[in-house]
Z-matrix of the N, CA and C atoms (Angstrom, degrees):
N
C 1 1.455
C 2 1.518 1 109.07
N 3 1.268 2 117.19 1 136.35
C 4 1.481 3 120.85 2 -176.74
C 5 1.511 4 109.62 3 -140.13
N 6 1.331 5 113.85 4 140.46
C 7 1.481 6 120.12 5 177.52
C 8 1.557 7 108.50 6 -60.79
N 9 1.313 8 115.97 7 145.33
C 10 1.472 9 119.26 8 175.44
C 11 1.537 10 111.36 9 -61.18
N 12 1.296 11 115.11 10 153.32
C 13 1.464 12 119.06 11 176.70
C 14 1.532 13 110.09 12 -56.22
N 15 1.315 14 115.87 13 146.22
C 16 1.477 15 124.35 14 -179.93
C 17 1.542 16 112.44 15 66.47
N 18 1.310 17 117.56 16 10.07
C 19 1.476 18 119.71 17 178.27
C 20 1.554 19 107.81 18 -107.11
N 21 1.317 20 116.47 19 129.81
C 22 1.448 21 119.50 20 175.47
C 23 1.528 22 109.99 21 -62.10
N 24 1.307 23 115.88 22 123.55
C 25 1.452 24 120.37 23 -175.12
C 26 1.552 25 112.51 24 -61.15
N 27 1.337 26 117.53 25 -39.19
C 28 1.434 27 120.50 26 179.49
C 29 1.520 28 112.01 27 -64.52
N 30 1.324 29 117.27 28 -43.42
C 31 1.456 30 121.34 29 177.89
C 32 1.531 31 110.58 30 -64.31
N 33 1.327 32 116.20 31 -41.56
C 34 1.447 33 122.46 32 178.95
C 35 1.528 34 110.71 33 -59.51
N 36 1.332 35 117.32 34 -46.22
C 37 1.445 36 122.17 35 179.51
C 38 1.547 37 110.36 36 -65.34
N 39 1.331 38 114.38 37 -43.25
C 40 1.480 39 119.92 38 179.92
C 41 1.520 40 110.49 39 -58.40
N 42 1.323 41 117.53 40 -46.84
C 43 1.462 42 121.07 41 -177.92
C 44 1.512 43 111.10 42 -65.59
N 45 1.325 44 117.27 43 -35.12
C 46 1.455 45 118.54 44 177.09
C 47 1.551 46 112.15 45 -69.17
N 48 1.323 47 115.78 46 -39.10
C 49 1.468 48 118.97 47 175.11
C 50 1.532 49 111.49 48 -63.70
N 51 1.304 50 116.75 49 -40.77
C 52 1.471 51 122.06 50 177.73
C 53 1.527 52 110.48 51 -61.65
N 54 1.332 53 116.71 52 -46.26
C 55 1.467 54 120.13 53 179.83
C 56 1.515 55 110.83 54 -65.26
N 57 1.336 56 117.84 55 -40.16
C 58 1.462 57 122.17 56 177.67
C 59 1.533 58 110.72 57 -57.80
N 60 1.339 59 116.70 58 -44.27
C 61 1.469 60 121.05 59 179.69
C 62 1.533 61 110.51 60 -65.09
N 63 1.303 62 117.54 61 -40.01
C 64 1.472 63 120.65 62 178.68
C 65 1.518 64 110.33 63 -61.60
N 66 1.320 65 117.47 64 -45.94
C 67 1.461 66 121.57 65 -179.51
C 68 1.521 67 111.91 66 -68.90
N 69 1.317 68 116.26 67 -37.49
C 70 1.463 69 119.60 68 177.93
C 71 1.520 70 109.82 69 -67.08
N 72 1.315 71 117.90 70 -34.14
C 73 1.460 72 121.51 71 175.50
C 74 1.536 73 110.58 72 -62.34
N 75 1.328 74 117.43 73 -40.91
C 76 1.458 75 120.61 74 177.34
C 77 1.517 76 110.70 75 -61.50
N 78 1.321 77 117.49 76 -41.28
C 79 1.474 78 121.03 77 178.33
C 80 1.529 79 109.91 78 -65.31
N 81 1.325 80 117.01 79 -39.85
C 82 1.455 81 120.50 80 179.22
C 83 1.526 82 112.32 81 -62.43
N 84 1.308 83 116.97 82 -37.71
C 85 1.454 84 120.85 83 175.33
C 86 1.522 85 111.38 84 -59.56
N 87 1.330 86 116.46 85 -42.49
C 88 1.460 87 120.36 86 178.40
C 89 1.520 88 110.85 87 -68.36
N 90 1.334 89 117.83 88 -39.05
C 91 1.455 90 121.11 89 -177.41
C 92 1.523 91 113.35 90 -67.93
N 93 1.346 92 117.58 91 -28.13
C 94 1.443 93 118.83 92 -174.20
C 95 1.555 94 111.75 93 -65.56
N 96 1.336 95 117.79 94 -15.88
C 97 1.454 96 119.91 95 175.66
C 98 1.530 97 111.13 96 -75.98
N 99 1.335 98 115.48 97 -27.34
C 100 1.494 99 121.13 98 -176.76
C 101 1.503 100 112.42 99 -103.58
N 102 1.274 101 116.65 100 -35.19
C 103 1.471 102 122.64 101 -172.31
C 104 1.536 103 109.15 102 -100.91
N 105 1.305 104 116.28 103 82.10
C 106 1.457 105 121.58 104 -177.67
C 107 1.518 106 110.11 105 -90.79
N 108 1.319 107 117.47 106 153.14
C 109 1.501 108 119.10 107 178.38
C 110 1.532 109 112.05 108 -54.21
N 111 1.324 110 117.77 109 -30.31
C 112 1.464 111 120.11 110 179.03
C 113 1.524 112 113.25 111 -74.69
N 114 1.315 113 117.38 112 -29.35
C 115 1.442 114 120.82 113 -178.11
C 116 1.533 115 114.42 114 -99.25
N 117 1.325 116 115.59 115 -25.47
C 118 1.480 117 121.01 116 179.52
C 119 1.537 118 105.80 117 -126.60
N 120 1.308 119 114.94 118 73.65
C 121 1.467 120 119.26 119 -171.30
C 122 1.539 121 114.92 120 -75.82
N 123 1.340 122 116.22 121 -12.80
C 124 1.454 123 120.49 122 -179.41
C 125 1.511 124 109.55 123 -138.24
N 126 1.313 125 116.05 124 154.68
C 127 1.459 126 120.70 125 170.81
C 128 1.526 127 106.06 126 -95.38
N 129 1.306 128 117.17 127 111.94
C 130 1.455 129 121.03 128 -174.63
C 131 1.527 130 110.87 129 -126.29
N 132 1.321 131 114.99 130 154.56
C 133 1.470 132 121.63 131 170.84
C 134 1.517 133 109.56 132 -101.22
N 135 1.320 134 115.41 133 -40.19
C 136 1.464 135 123.61 134 173.03
C 137 1.523 136 106.13 135 -143.15
N 138 1.323 137 115.60 136 -178.18
C 139 1.457 138 118.24 137 176.59
C 140 1.531 139 111.51 138 -64.81
N 141 1.305 140 116.88 139 -22.54
C 142 1.461 141 121.12 140 -178.23
C 143 1.526 142 113.29 141 -95.02
N 144 1.292 143 118.07 142 -18.49
C 145 1.477 144 122.23 143 -176.02
C 146 1.531 145 111.53 144 -112.62
N 147 1.329 146 113.99 145 109.59
C 148 1.472 147 122.20 146 178.70
C 149 1.539 148 107.45 147 -111.37
N 150 1.314 149 117.35 148 128.68
C 151 1.443 150 122.31 149 179.68
C 152 1.521 151 109.24 150 -81.81
N 153 1.337 152 116.85 151 137.07
C 154 1.456 153 121.18 152 172.69
C 155 1.514 154 108.11 153 -99.82
N 156 1.293 155 115.32 154 137.21
C 157 1.469 156 122.38 155 -176.27
C 158 1.532 157 109.78 156 -82.21
N 159 1.330 158 116.26 157 122.43
C 160 1.456 159 122.15 158 -178.17
C 161 1.522 160 113.12 159 -84.14
N 162 1.331 161 117.38 160 0.37
C 163 1.475 162 119.89 161 -179.14
C 164 1.504 163 113.37 162 -74.77
N 165 1.302 164 116.98 163 -11.10
C 166 1.462 165 122.20 164 -178.20
C 167 1.535 166 110.04 165 -97.38
N 168 1.319 167 116.64 166 161.46
C 169 1.463 168 120.82 167 179.95
C 170 1.523 169 109.65 168 -54.57
N 171 1.315 170 116.56 169 -45.60
C 172 1.449 171 122.94 170 172.49
C 173 1.490 172 107.49 171 -116.37
N 174 1.363 173 118.74 172 122.72
C 175 1.469 174 119.51 173 -178.58
C 176 1.513 175 111.58 174 -48.75
N 177 1.351 176 116.03 175 138.97
C 178 1.467 177 119.48 176 179.86
C 179 1.512 178 109.24 177 -151.09
N 180 1.315 179 116.65 178 169.05
C 181 1.453 180 122.80 179 177.18
C 182 1.515 181 109.25 180 -69.47
N 183 1.300 182 116.63 181 142.26
C 184 1.450 183 123.77 182 175.34
C 185 1.533 184 107.74 183 -134.13
N 186 1.332 185 118.48 184 155.00
C 187 1.450 186 118.91 185 169.08
C 188 1.535 187 108.79 186 -58.12
N 189 1.310 188 116.94 187 149.52
C 190 1.477 189 121.55 188 -173.83
C 191 1.546 190 112.67 189 -54.75
N 192 1.323 191 116.18 190 -42.56
C 193 1.457 192 119.00 191 -178.91
C 194 1.523 193 111.76 192 -66.97
N 195 1.321 194 117.36 193 -36.95
C 196 1.474 195 120.91 194 176.81
C 197 1.515 196 110.36 195 -68.65
N 198 1.324 197 117.49 196 -40.92
C 199 1.463 198 122.05 197 178.14
C 200 1.535 199 108.48 198 -57.60
N 201 1.325 200 115.89 199 -46.01
C 202 1.452 201 121.73 200 179.85
C 203 1.506 202 112.29 201 -61.24
N 204 1.335 203 116.79 202 -46.26
C 205 1.475 204 122.37 203 178.46
C 206 1.512 205 110.10 204 -62.72
N 207 1.321 206 116.82 205 -43.94
C 208 1.485 207 119.97 206 -177.25
C 209 1.532 208 110.00 207 -65.19
N 210 1.338 209 115.42 208 -40.35
C 211 1.474 210 119.23 209 179.77
C 212 1.536 211 111.51 210 -65.92
N 213 1.312 212 116.60 211 -41.81
C 214 1.460 213 120.31 212 177.68
C 215 1.526 214 111.74 213 -67.24
N 216 1.331 215 116.30 214 -37.83
C 217 1.474 216 119.35 215 177.17
C 218 1.538 217 109.58 216 -63.57
N 219 1.319 218 116.51 217 -41.96
C 220 1.477 219 120.43 218 178.36
C 221 1.517 220 111.88 219 -64.13
N 222 1.327 221 116.41 220 -41.13
C 223 1.473 222 119.73 221 177.64
C 224 1.522 223 110.94 222 -64.87
N 225 1.298 224 117.17 223 -42.83
C 226 1.493 225 121.29 224 177.20
C 227 1.506 226 110.95 225 -59.77
N 228 1.331 227 116.83 226 -43.24
C 229 1.455 228 120.63 227 -179.82
C 230 1.523 229 110.93 228 -61.27
N 231 1.340 230 115.65 229 -43.67
C 232 1.479 231 119.99 230 178.75
C 233 1.533 232 111.56 231 -63.79
N 234 1.338 233 115.36 232 -45.86
C 235 1.464 234 119.72 233 -177.66
C 236 1.520 235 112.97 234 -69.06
N 237 1.349 236 118.11 235 -20.78
C 238 1.461 237 120.92 236 176.99
C 239 1.517 238 112.96 237 -100.03
N 240 1.333 239 116.81 238 5.80
C 241 1.446 240 121.38 239 -176.19
C 242 1.537 241 112.08 240 -76.59
N 243 1.295 242 116.07 241 127.69
C 244 1.482 243 120.21 242 174.73
C 245 1.539 244 110.67 243 -70.80
N 246 1.311 245 116.20 244 -24.54
C 247 1.466 246 119.43 245 179.09
C 248 1.530 247 110.75 246 -64.98
N 249 1.319 248 117.24 247 -45.14
C 250 1.467 249 122.56 248 -176.44
C 251 1.502 250 112.62 249 -90.83
N 252 1.358 251 116.76 250 -29.69
C 253 1.473 252 120.98 251 -179.63
C 254 1.527 253 107.41 252 -130.72
N 255 1.309 254 118.40 253 77.12
C 256 1.476 255 122.03 254 -175.48
C 257 1.543 256 113.70 255 -60.24
N 258 1.303 257 118.28 256 -26.03
C 259 1.475 258 119.36 257 -179.85
C 260 1.509 259 112.46 258 -80.73
N 261 1.290 260 116.08 259 -5.30
C 262 1.480 261 120.95 260 -176.73
C 263 1.476 262 111.32 261 -73.23
């Protein structure tokens, strides 16, 4: 994948990341009807791999839907940060 000619590659990547987060947020809204904290109590990859949520002072287990929300919130904060993206 390559940025179009005359397009700043950094801006192009940034906009794709931003769009990905927007679309992932839409999916998360749909999932919250099915993936409840009571039914999806952990974010797992396999029975042996449990993801720890970095949104907390000390990383800890979160229900899958909360983990997803926390991760998207963190991504949105980074993408809207003047520190990392001063032209934003």
